[in-house]
C-alpha positions as CSV (number, residue, x, y, z in Angstrom):
1,M,19.3,13.6,7.6
2,I,17.8,13.6,11.0
3,S,14.7,12.1,12.5
4,L,12.1,14.6,13.5
5,A,10.4,12.2,15.9
6,A,12.7,12.9,18.8
7,G,11.6,13.7,22.4
8,H,9.8,12.0,25.3
9,N,6.8,10.9,23.2
10,E,8.7,8.2,21.4
11,L,7.4,5.0,19.8
12,K,8.7,1.6,21.0
13,Q,10.9,-0.5,18.8
14,N,9.2,-3.8,19.5
15,L,8.6,-5.2,16.0
16,K,10.6,-8.2,15.1
17,T,12.2,-9.0,11.7
18,R,9.5,-11.5,10.8
19,H,6.8,-8.9,11.5
20,V,8.3,-6.2,9.2
21,T,9.0,-8.7,6.5
22,M,5.5,-10.2,6.5
23,I,4.0,-6.7,6.7
24,S,5.9,-5.7,3.6
25,I,4.7,-8.8,1.7
26,G,1.1,-8.8,3.0
27,G,0.7,-5.1,2.4
28,V,0.4,-5.6,-1.4
29,I,-1.8,-8.7,-1.3
30,G,-5.4,-7.7,-1.1
31,A,-8.8,-8.4,-2.6
32,G,-7.6,-6.6,-5.7
33,L,-5.4,-9.5,-6.6
34,F,-7.9,-12.3,-5.8
35,V,-10.7,-10.6,-7.7
36,G,-9.4,-7.8,-9.8
37,S,-6.9,-9.9,-11.7
38,G,-9.8,-11.6,-13.6
39,A,-11.1,-8.2,-14.8
40,I,-7.6,-7.3,-16.0
41,I,-7.2,-10.5,-18.0
42,D,-10.7,-10.1,-19.4
43,S,-9.9,-6.6,-20.7
44,T,-6.4,-7.3,-22.1
45,G,-6.2,-11.0,-22.9
46,P,-3.0,-13.0,-22.3
47,G,-1.1,-9.7,-22.6
48,A,-2.2,-9.0,-19.0
49,I,1.1,-10.8,-17.9
50,F,3.0,-7.8,-19.3
51,S,0.8,-5.4,-17.5
52,Y,1.6,-7.1,-14.2
53,I,5.3,-7.2,-15.0
54,I,5.5,-3.5,-15.8
55,A,3.4,-2.5,-12.8
56,G,5.4,-4.8,-10.5
57,L,8.7,-3.5,-11.7
58,M,7.5,0.1,-11.1
59,I,6.6,-0.8,-7.4
60,V,9.9,-2.6,-7.0
61,L,11.8,0.5,-8.1
62,I,9.8,2.7,-5.7
63,M,10.5,0.3,-2.9
64,R,14.2,0.3,-3.6
65,M,14.3,4.1,-3.4
66,L,12.3,4.1,-0.2
67,G,14.5,1.4,1.2
68,E,17.7,3.4,0.5
69,M,16.3,6.4,2.4
70,A,14.8,4.3,5.2
71,V,18.1,2.5,5.9
72,V,19.8,5.9,6.4
73,N,17.0,7.3,8.4
74,P,14.3,4.8,9.7
75,D,11.4,7.0,10.8
76,S,7.7,6.3,11.3
77,G,6.9,9.3,9.2
78,S,8.8,7.6,6.4
79,F,8.4,9.3,3.0
80,S,6.7,12.3,4.7
81,T,9.8,12.9,6.7
82,Y,12.0,12.3,3.7
83,A,10.0,14.8,1.6
84,H,10.3,17.3,4.5
85,N,14.1,16.8,4.6
86,A,14.5,16.9,0.8
87,M,12.1,19.6,-0.4
88,G,11.1,21.4,2.7
89,P,8.3,21.4,5.3
90,W,5.6,22.0,2.7
91,A,6.3,18.7,1.0
92,G,6.3,16.7,4.2
93,F,3.1,18.4,5.3
94,T,1.4,17.7,1.9
95,I,2.2,14.1,1.4
96,G,1.7,13.3,5.1
97,W,-1.8,14.6,5.2
98,L,-2.7,13.2,1.8
99,Y,-1.5,9.8,2.8
100,W,-3.3,9.9,6.2
101,F,-6.5,10.9,4.4
102,N,-6.0,8.1,1.8
103,W,-5.6,5.4,4.5
104,V,-8.6,6.6,6.6
105,I,-10.7,6.4,3.5
106,I,-9.4,2.9,2.8
107,V,-10.3,1.9,6.4
108,A,-13.9,3.1,5.7
109,I,-14.1,1.2,2.4
110,E,-12.7,-2.1,3.9
111,A,-15.1,-1.8,6.9
112,T,-18.1,-1.6,4.6
113,L,-16.9,-4.5,2.4
114,L,-16.4,-6.6,5.5
115,G,-19.8,-5.6,6.7
116,G,-21.3,-6.7,3.4
117,M,-19.5,-10.1,3.5
118,V,-20.8,-10.7,7.1
119,H,-24.3,-9.7,6.1
120,D,-24.1,-12.2,3.2
121,W,-23.1,-15.0,5.5
122,F,-25.5,-13.9,8.3
123,P,-28.4,-11.9,6.9
124,S,-29.6,-11.1,10.4
125,I,-26.6,-8.9,11.0
126,P,-26.9,-5.4,9.4
127,V,-24.1,-4.2,7.1
128,W,-23.6,-1.1,9.3
129,A,-23.3,-3.2,12.5
130,A,-20.4,-5.3,11.2
131,S,-18.8,-2.1,9.6
132,V,-18.7,-0.6,13.1
133,V,-17.4,-3.6,14.9
134,F,-14.3,-4.5,12.8
135,P,-12.5,-1.2,13.0
136,L,-13.1,-1.3,16.8
137,L,-11.6,-4.8,17.0
138,M,-8.5,-3.7,15.0
139,L,-8.2,-0.6,17.3
140,V,-7.9,-3.0,20.3
141,T,-5.0,-4.8,18.6
142,N,-3.3,-1.5,17.8
143,I,-3.8,0.1,21.2
144,F,-2.3,-2.9,23.2
145,S,1.2,-2.5,21.7
146,V,2.9,-2.2,18.3
147,K,4.1,-5.8,18.9
148,A,0.4,-6.9,19.2
149,Y,-0.3,-5.2,15.9
150,G,2.7,-6.8,14.3
151,E,1.8,-10.3,15.5
152,F,-1.8,-10.0,14.4
153,E,-0.8,-8.7,11.0
154,Y,1.8,-11.4,10.7
155,W,-0.8,-14.1,10.9
156,L,-3.3,-12.4,8.7
157,A,-0.6,-11.8,6.1
158,L,0.6,-15.4,6.5
159,I,-2.9,-16.7,5.6
160,K,-2.8,-14.6,2.4
161,V,0.7,-15.7,1.5
162,T,-0.1,-19.4,2.1
163,A,-3.2,-19.2,-0.2
164,I,-1.0,-17.8,-3.0
165,V,1.8,-20.3,-2.4
166,I,-0.8,-23.2,-2.6
167,F,-2.3,-21.7,-5.7
168,L,1.2,-21.4,-7.4
169,C,1.9,-25.0,-6.4
170,L,-1.4,-26.1,-7.9
171,G,-0.5,-24.2,-11.1
172,A,2.9,-25.9,-11.3
173,A,1.2,-29.3,-10.8
174,I,-1.3,-28.6,-13.6
175,L,1.5,-27.5,-15.9
176,F,3.3,-30.8,-15.4
177,G,0.1,-32.8,-15.8
178,L,0.0,-34.0,-12.2
179,V,-3.7,-33.0,-11.7
180,P,-6.2,-35.5,-13.2
181,G,-9.0,-34.1,-15.2
182,I,-7.4,-30.7,-16.0
183,K,-4.9,-29.7,-18.6
184,A,-3.0,-26.6,-19.0
185,Q,-3.5,-24.6,-22.2
186,S,-0.7,-24.7,-24.8
187,F,0.7,-21.5,-26.2
188,S,-1.3,-22.0,-29.4
189,D,-4.5,-22.4,-27.3
190,I,-3.8,-19.2,-25.4
191,T,-3.1,-17.2,-28.6
192,A,-5.9,-18.8,-30.6
193,N,-8.4,-16.0,-30.2
194,G,-6.6,-13.0,-31.7
195,G,-3.0,-13.6,-30.5
196,F,-1.3,-12.5,-27.3
197,F,-2.9,-9.1,-27.6
198,P,-6.4,-9.8,-28.9
199,K,-7.6,-6.3,-28.0
200,G,-4.5,-4.4,-29.0
201,I,-1.5,-3.1,-27.0
202,L,-3.4,-0.1,-25.5
203,P,-5.4,-2.1,-23.0
204,V,-2.1,-3.6,-21.7
205,F,-0.7,-0.2,-20.9
206,L,-4.1,1.0,-19.5
207,S,-4.2,-2.0,-17.2
208,V,-0.8,-1.0,-15.8
209,I,-2.5,2.1,-14.4
210,F,-5.2,0.0,-12.5
211,I,-2.6,-2.6,-11.3
212,T,-0.2,0.1,-10.0
213,F,-2.9,1.4,-7.8
214,S,-3.9,-2.0,-6.6
215,L,-0.3,-2.8,-5.7
216,S,0.0,0.0,-3.2
217,G,0.7,-1.0,0.4
218,S,4.2,-2.2,0.3
219,E,5.4,1.2,1.6
220,V,3.9,0.3,5.0
221,A,7.1,-1.7,5.7
222,A,9.1,1.5,5.7
223,I,6.8,3.0,8.3
224,A,6.9,-0.1,10.4
225,A,10.7,-0.4,10.3
226,G,10.9,2.7,12.5
227,E,9.4,0.7,15.3
228,S,11.4,-2.5,14.8
229,E,14.2,-3.9,17.0
230,N,16.8,-3.4,14.3
231,P,15.5,-0.8,11.8
232,H,18.5,-0.8,9.5
233,K,18.6,-4.6,9.2
234,N,14.8,-5.1,9.0
235,I,14.2,-2.6,6.3
236,M,16.8,-4.2,4.1
237,K,15.2,-7.6,4.6
238,A,11.7,-6.2,4.0
239,I,12.8,-4.5,0.7
240,N,14.6,-7.6,-0.6
241,A,11.5,-9.7,0.3
242,V,9.2,-7.4,-1.6
243,V,11.4,-7.3,-4.7
244,W,11.3,-11.0,-5.6
245,R,8.1,-12.1,-3.9
246,L,6.0,-9.3,-5.4
247,L,7.0,-10.4,-8.9
248,L,6.6,-14.1,-8.0
249,F,3.2,-13.8,-6.4
250,F,1.6,-11.4,-8.8
251,V,3.2,-12.3,-12.1
252,G,3.3,-16.0,-11.2
253,S,-0.3,-16.3,-10.1
254,V,-1.6,-14.3,-13.1
255,A,0.4,-16.6,-15.4
256,V,-1.4,-19.6,-13.8
257,L,-4.8,-18.0,-14.5
258,I,-3.9,-17.3,-18.1
259,M,-2.5,-20.9,-18.5
260,V,-5.6,-22.6,-17.0
261,I,-8.7,-20.4,-17.7
262,P,-9.9,-20.3,-21.3
263,Q,-10.0,-16.8,-22.8
264,D,-13.7,-16.9,-23.5
265,A,-14.7,-18.1,-20.0
266,K,-15.8,-14.7,-18.7
267,D,-17.9,-16.2,-15.9
268,M,-14.7,-18.0,-14.5
269,L,-12.8,-14.7,-14.6
270,L,-15.3,-13.2,-12.2
271,T,-13.8,-15.3,-9.4
272,P,-10.5,-16.5,-11.1
273,Y,-8.7,-18.1,-8.2
274,A,-11.7,-20.0,-7.0
275,S,-12.4,-21.1,-10.6
276,V,-9.0,-22.7,-10.9
277,F,-9.4,-24.6,-7.6
278,E,-12.8,-25.8,-8.7
279,L,-11.4,-27.0,-12.0
280,A,-8.9,-29.0,-10.0
281,G,-11.7,-30.7,-8.1
282,F,-11.8,-28.6,-4.9
283,S,-15.6,-28.1,-4.6
284,A,-15.3,-25.9,-1.5
285,A,-12.9,-23.5,-3.2
286,G,-15.4,-20.7,-3.4
287,Q,-16.0,-20.7,0.3
288,V,-12.3,-20.9,1.1
289,M,-11.4,-18.0,-1.3
290,N,-14.2,-16.0,0.3
291,F,-12.5,-16.6,3.7
292,V,-9.1,-15.5,2.2
293,I,-10.7,-12.4,0.8
294,F,-12.3,-11.7,4.2
295,I,-8.9,-12.0,5.8
296,S,-7.3,-9.8,3.2
297,L,-9.9,-7.0,3.9
298,L,-9.3,-7.4,7.6
299,S,-5.5,-7.2,7.1
300,V,-5.8,-4.0,5.1
301,L,-8.1,-2.5,7.7
302,N,-5.7,-3.4,10.4
303,S,-2.7,-1.9,8.5
304,G,-4.8,1.2,7.7
305,L,-5.4,2.1,11.3
306,Y,-1.7,1.5,12.1
307,T,-0.4,3.5,9.1
308,S,-2.8,6.4,9.4
309,S,-2.0,6.8,13.1
310,R,1.8,6.7,12.6
311,M,1.6,9.2,9.8
312,V,-0.5,11.7,11.8
313,Y,1.7,11.1,14.8
314,S,4.7,12.0,12.7
315,L,3.0,15.1,11.5
316,A,2.3,16.1,15.0
317,T,6.0,15.8,16.0
318,K,6.8,18.3,13.3
319,G,4.2,20.7,14.3
320,D,2.0,20.0,11.3
321,A,-0.9,18.5,13.4
322,P,-2.2,19.2,16.9
323,K,0.4,18.3,19.6
324,I,-1.9,16.0,21.4
325,L,-1.6,13.5,18.5
326,A,2.1,13.1,19.3
327,R,1.4,11.7,22.7
328,V,2.0,8.0,23.4
329,N,0.9,5.8,26.2
330,K,3.2,3.7,28.4
331,R,3.5,1.0,25.8
332,G,4.7,3.5,23.2
333,V,1.4,3.6,21.2
334,P,0.2,7.0,19.8
335,I,-3.2,6.5,21.4
336,W,-4.7,9.9,20.3
337,A,-3.5,9.5,16.8
338,L,-5.2,6.1,16.6
339,V,-8.4,7.4,18.1
340,I,-8.7,10.4,15.7
341,S,-8.0,8.2,12.7
342,L,-10.8,5.8,13.9
343,I,-13.2,8.7,14.4
344,F,-12.7,10.0,10.9
345,A,-12.9,6.5,9.5
346,Y,-16.3,6.2,11.2
347,V,-17.4,9.5,9.8
348,F,-16.4,8.4,6.2
349,T,-18.1,5.1,6.8
350,M,-21.3,6.9,7.8
351,F,-21.3,8.7,4.5
352,K,-21.3,5.3,2.8
353,F,-24.7,4.6,4.3
354,I,-26.3,8.1,4.1
355,A,-24.9,9.4,0.9
356,P,-23.2,6.5,-1.0
357,N,-23.5,8.0,-4.4
358,T,-22.6,11.6,-3.6
359,I,-20.4,12.4,-0.6
360,F,-18.8,9.0,-0.3
361,V,-18.0,8.8,-4.0
362,F,-16.5,12.3,-3.8
363,L,-14.3,11.3,-0.8
364,A,-13.2,8.0,-2.4
365,N,-12.3,9.6,-5.7
366,S,-10.4,12.4,-3.9
367,S,-8.1,9.9,-2.3
368,G,-7.8,7.6,-5.3
369,G,-4.9,9.3,-6.9
370,V,-2.9,9.9,-3.8
371,T,-0.9,6.8,-4.3
372,M,0.7,8.2,-7.5
373,V,1.3,11.5,-5.8
374,M,3.1,9.7,-2.9
375,Y,5.3,7.8,-5.3
376,I,6.2,10.9,-7.2
377,F,7.2,12.6,-3.9
378,I,9.3,9.5,-3.0
379,A,11.2,9.6,-6.3
380,F,12.0,13.3,-6.1
381,S,13.0,13.0,-2.5
382,H,15.3,10.1,-3.4
383,I,17.1,12.1,-6.0
384,I,17.7,15.1,-3.7
385,L,18.7,13.1,-0.6
386,R,20.9,10.6,-2.6
387,R,22.9,13.5,-4.1
388,R,23.1,15.2,-0.7
389,M,24.3,12.0,1.0
390,E,26.9,11.2,-1.7
391,K,28.5,14.6,-0.9
392,K,28.1,14.4,2.9
393,D,28.6,10.7,4.0
394,P,28.4,8.1,1.2
395,G,29.3,5.4,3.6
396,Q,25.7,5.5,5.0
397,L,24.3,4.3,1.7
398,K,24.1,0.6,2.6
399,V,21.3,0.0,0.1
400,K,21.5,1.8,-3.2
401,M,19.1,2.3,-6.0
402,W,20.1,0.5,-9.2
403,L,21.5,2.6,-12.1
404,F,21.1,5.9,-10.2
405,P,19.9,8.4,-11.4
406,Y,18.7,7.0,-14.7
407,L,16.2,4.5,-13.3
408,T,14.9,7.1,-10.8
409,Y,14.2,9.6,-13.6
410,A,12.6,6.8,-15.7
411,T,10.4,6.0,-12.8
412,I,9.3,9.6,-12.4
413,I,8.4,9.8,-16.1
414,G,6.4,6.6,-15.8
415,L,4.6,7.8,-12.6
416,F,3.7,11.1,-14.2
417,A,2.4,9.3,-17.3
418,I,0.2,7.1,-15.1
419,F,-1.1,10.0,-13.1
420,V,-2.0,12.1,-16.2
421,A,-3.4,9.1,-18.1
422,Q,-6.2,9.0,-15.5
423,A,-7.6,12.2,-17.1
424,F,-8.1,10.3,-20.4
425,I,-9.8,7.3,-18.9
426,E,-13.5,8.0,-18.4
427,S,-13.8,5.8,-15.3
428,M,-10.8,7.5,-13.7
429,R,-11.2,11.1,-14.8
430,L,-13.1,12.2,-11.7
431,Q,-10.5,10.5,-9.5
432,F,-7.8,12.5,-11.4
433,L,-9.5,15.8,-11.0
434,L,-10.5,15.4,-7.4
435,S,-7.1,14.0,-6.3
436,S,-5.3,16.9,-8.1
437,L,-7.7,19.4,-6.5
438,L,-7.1,17.9,-3.0
439,T,-3.3,18.0,-3.5
440,V,-3.5,21.7,-4.4
441,L,-5.8,22.4,-1.5
442,V,-3.4,20.7,1.0
443,I,-0.4,22.6,-0.4
444,G,-2.4,25.9,-0.2
445,T,-3.4,25.1,3.4
446,Y,0.2,24.8,4.4
447,F,1.3,28.1,2.9
448,L,-1.8,29.9,4.3
449,F,-1.8,28.5,7.8
450,Y,1.4,26.6,8.6
451,R,4.2,28.5,6.8
452,K,4.6,30.9,9.7
453,K,5.6,28.0,11.9
454,E,8.4,27.0,9.5
455,Q,11.2,29.2,11.0
456,P,10.5,28.2,14.6
457,A,10.4,24.5,13.5
458,L,13.7,24.8,11.7
459,A,15.3,26.5,14.7
460,V,14.2,23.5,16.9
461,E,15.6,21.1,14.3
462,E,18.9,22.9,14.3
463,L,19.0,22.8,18.1
464,Q,18.3,19.1,18.1
465,L,21.1,18.6,15.6
466,N,23.5,20.6,17.6
467,E,22.6,18.6,20.8
468,T,23.2,15.4,18.8
469,V,26.6,16.5,17.7
470,I,27.6,17.6,21.2
471,N,26.5,14.3,22.7
472,K,28.5,12.4,20.1
């Protein structure tokens, strides 16, 4: 496999190991965990713990596949480049543009949520004003240098991780009876209202669908590794960090919620983490958790601008986007890729205010299923590239997917099941239809307008490969 991002417009490898590791951990910790976990527990009962275990293991397997490919070929285009190498230019084009669109929509959503929080705290500040300011501030951190982005994201992610670690320590203290005035529920208490699955087993599996979507973001580490000082070492550390910390943070914290909050306390499940802190006597827990959620939104917005810019930059280096988007400044930052991503984020944010129930809903639902499409592309790319590498140079496989190919095939089956299941869930049916339609449209766009560029592009790749061989 070769990197397609060669040339004069190259990114700088200035991210340190701690940056990539924290980006990988912080990428999956968002407001969905701090708020959404309560809704999952409410809909499934104590069985929610199994929902999180299944979804967590699914993401761990995806990250292992991605890590294997990234160690061999660290590239800022990440899975788009791997899909290009494995299945052809159409695959890289498709997943690259879908992923870019998905993150630009996420930036718009996070901006409006941040604007709403600021307006709640300071009513004199309009929601739209704050929604405009925060993306601009994050643009500044991204434009300065990739190291500035990494440093800023490191501290944002550290705040989120610290909050969860404190929460887990509090849960352990409650379990061992070290917190006066609060007692952990026994197993009989937890299962008193209808057993471990009071609403049946179906909600447990349905919750896996929602959780899997909320856990997306860990793949940003594979993109960031391409700009790190030691890509091969950093991606291995990042993947290993995600594997066990993902399960510890998500499964562990949900276990604490189930252990402490009574099953019939629906009001407490609306703000589950704050509720546990308040039960333990921390009266300011609500305000503190609001701050943590604010930081989480800001972190996701920051990563969104970074990720979308690197993906469209990678597309431009392959000829799948305007060449100007592949230009970088003296600090190695793809300035035009950042600017175009911000402009589209602002356009989508504008729709939130002028057509919140029509155009914006349409756009949000169109991008909603992209995560599953991306994971499916990663899994198929992994199978093809792994078999190719085993024949060509097995020594490069420093990180290997467990039980290959069986776990990869099992993951593909699970991903397809999750994607199709959206069609049978009323609240997700529109997302399924629009995401599927968008995927078909992007593939159609490639074959209608970009396929003619395929042969020249392949010729350039072959020339680059020959030059590499000669130089060696």
